[in-house]
C-alpha positions in Angstrom: 0.1 -0.2 -0.3 1.3 3.7 -0.4 1.1 5.9 2.2 1.6 9.9 2.4 3.1 11.5 5.5 2.7 15.0 6.2 5.9 16.3 8.2 9.5 15.5 8.5 10.0 15.6 12.4 10.9 12.5 14.5 7.0 11.0 14.5 6.8 11.2 11.0 10.3 9.5 10.3 9.6 6.7 13.0 6.0 6.0 11.1 7.8 6.1 7.9 10.7 3.9 9.0 8.0 1.5 10.1 5.7 1.4 7.3 9.0 1.1 4.7 10.0 -2.1 7.0 6.5 -3.3 6.7 6.7 -3.5 2.6 4.8 -0.3 2.0 5.5 2.8 -0.1 5.9 5.7 1.8 6.2 9.8 0.8 7.1 12.2 3.3 5.7 15.6 2.4 6.5 19.3 3.7 5.8 22.6 2.9 8.7 22.5 0.4 9.9 19.7 -2.2 13.6 19.6 -1.2 13.3 19.7 2.4 16.6 18.4 3.6 15.7 16.1 6.1 12.8 14.5 4.1 15.4 14.6 1.1 17.8 12.5 3.3 15.3 10.5 4.4 14.1 9.4 1.3 17.9 9.3 0.2 18.5 6.5 2.7 15.2 4.5 2.8 15.7 2.8 -0.5 13.3 2.7 -3.5 10.4 2.5 -1.7 10.6 6.1 -0.1 9.9 9.5 -1.7 9.7 13.1 -0.7 7.4 15.6 -2.1 5.2 18.7 -1.1 2.3 18.3 1.2 0.0 17.9 -1.2 2.4 15.6 -3.2 2.6 13.1 0.0 -1.6 13.2 0.3 -1.8 12.8 -3.4 0.5 9.7 -3.4 -1.2 8.0 -0.4 -3.6 5.6 -0.1 -3.5 6.5 3.3 -2.3 9.5 5.1 -0.5 10.1 8.2 -0.8 13.6 9.6 2.5 14.2 12.0 3.0 17.9 11.7 3.0 19.8 14.7 -0.4 20.6 16.1 -0.1 24.5 15.9 0.5 24.2 11.8 -2.2 21.0 11.5 -5.2 22.9 10.1 -2.6 25.3 7.8 -0.8 22.2 6.5 -4.3 20.3 5.6 -5.9 23.3 3.9 -2.6 23.1 1.7 -3.1 19.6 0.8 -6.4 20.3 -0.6 -9.9 18.5 0.2 -9.6 16.5 -3.1 -6.3 14.6 -2.1 -7.9 13.5 1.1 -11.1 12.8 -0.2 -12.4 9.5 1.0 -9.1 8.5 2.4 -8.2 7.3 5.9 -6.4 10.1 7.6 -4.3 8.9 10.6 -4.2 11.9 13.0 -1.3 12.2 15.2 -1.5 16.3 15.9 -1.8 17.7 19.2 -2.8 21.1 20.2 0.2 21.8 22.6 2.1 25.1 23.3 5.2 24.7 24.8 6.6 27.1 27.9 8.8 26.6 31.0 8.9 23.2 30.8 5.3 22.4 30.9 2.6 21.9 28.1 -0.9 23.3 28.2 -3.5 23.2 25.3 -4.0 25.7 22.8 -7.3 27.5 23.7 -8.7 27.2 20.2 -8.8 23.4 20.4 -9.4 22.8 24.0 -12.6 22.7 26.5 -15.4 21.6 24.5 -13.4 20.8 21.4 -10.2 19.3 19.9 -7.9 19.6 17.1 -9.0 15.9 16.0 -12.6 17.5 15.9 -11.3 20.5 14.0 -9.2 18.8 11.3 -12.3 16.6 10.5 -14.7 19.6 10.6 -12.2 20.7 7.7 -12.5 17.7 6.0 -16.0 16.3 6.2 -15.4 13.8 3.1 -12.1 12.3 4.9 -12.1 9.4 7.4 -10.0 10.8 10.3 -9.2 8.3 12.8 -6.7 9.9 15.9 -4.4 7.4 17.5 -0.5 7.4 19.3 -0.9 11.0 19.6 -0.4 10.4 23.5 3.0 8.7 23.2 6.8 9.3 22.7 7.5 8.5 18.9 9.9 5.4 19.9 7.1 3.4 21.4 4.2 3.9 18.3 5.8 1.5 16.3 7.5 -0.3 19.0 5.6 -1.0 22.2 7.1 -4.3 23.0 10.0 -2.9 24.1 8.1 -2.0 27.5 7.7 -5.0 30.0 3.8 -5.2 29.6 1.4 -4.2 26.8 -0.1 -0.8 27.2 -3.2 0.4 25.8 -3.4 1.8 21.9 -6.3 4.1 22.1 -8.1 5.2 18.6 -11.0 7.2 18.1 -12.9 8.2 14.8 -16.5 8.7 13.1 -16.1 6.0 10.4 -16.2 2.4 11.9 -14.5 0.7 8.9 -11.8 3.3 9.0 -11.2 2.2 12.7 -11.1 -1.4 11.9 -8.6 -0.6 9.5 -6.2 1.5 11.6 -6.5 -1.2 14.4 -5.4 -4.0 11.7 -2.2 -1.6 11.1 -1.6 -0.8 15.0 -1.5 -4.8 15.4 0.9 -4.5 12.4 2.8 -2.3 14.5 3.3 -4.6 17.5 0.2 -3.5 19.6 -1.5 -6.4 21.5 -3.9 -4.1 23.4 -6.2 -1.7 21.6 -8.9 0.1 22.6 -11.9 2.0 20.4 -12.7 5.0 22.3 -15.4 6.1 20.0 -16.0 9.3 17.9 -13.6 11.7 17.0 -14.6 13.9 19.9 -12.9 11.3 22.1 -9.9 13.3 20.5 -10.2 15.7 23.6 -8.9 12.9 25.8 -6.2 11.6 24.0 -4.9 15.2 23.3 -5.2 16.1 26.9 -3.7 12.5 27.8 -0.5 13.6 25.8 0.2 16.5 27.7 1.0 14.1 30.6 4.7 13.4 29.4 6.5 16.4 31.0 5.2 15.1 34.6 6.4 11.6 33.4 9.7 12.7 32.1 10.1 14.7 35.5 9.1 11.1 37.7 10.9 8.8 36.0 13.7 10.4 33.7 12.9 8.8 30.6 9.6 9.1 28.2 9.8 5.2 27.2 6.6 4.5 29.2 2.8 4.3 28.0 -0.3 4.0 29.8 -2.7 0.7 30.4 -6.5 0.7 30.8 -7.0 -2.2 33.0 -10.6 -3.5 32.9 
């Protein structure tokens, strides 16, 4: 399958590397066609790896990951164009985080009675958005088995079939415990959950930990 990835940061590259490992074709997209990190990633990742603009990656992918920094998500998705994402599954990992003095707060534009996941879905009504893995460090997203016990992979979205496909992909990533939280409004909680990482890092000295919902 072909995947487009919006973004060139650690999350984007970690997801891209895993997808290549699983045998998929991947295009990383950024604001410019010649983004140095995207060019270097494609060069070292083999013949199944490509780079381009956000719009190029969205058009290329049968499925698309949104890995851009949350405060730029709406702008990036707008630049892609609705037609390039219509009918596709968009796996959303963006978070509405503001960083100051070693703490995280949620951008007030996407907090309270809404979330960035909901705003992304409202912007792209014909796209099947599934929010998942946005509350973890990038290393755990595609390798949860590095922890001593299974943690829970939460996901949410409005389209049941899209969520079922994302659950299969999570299994390919090594997730053995996953949970459907409901519709895209449940993004409010995974986005808040991800904001816990400074406290966890402060207490443990590492970001290699996850959450398990015991039921």
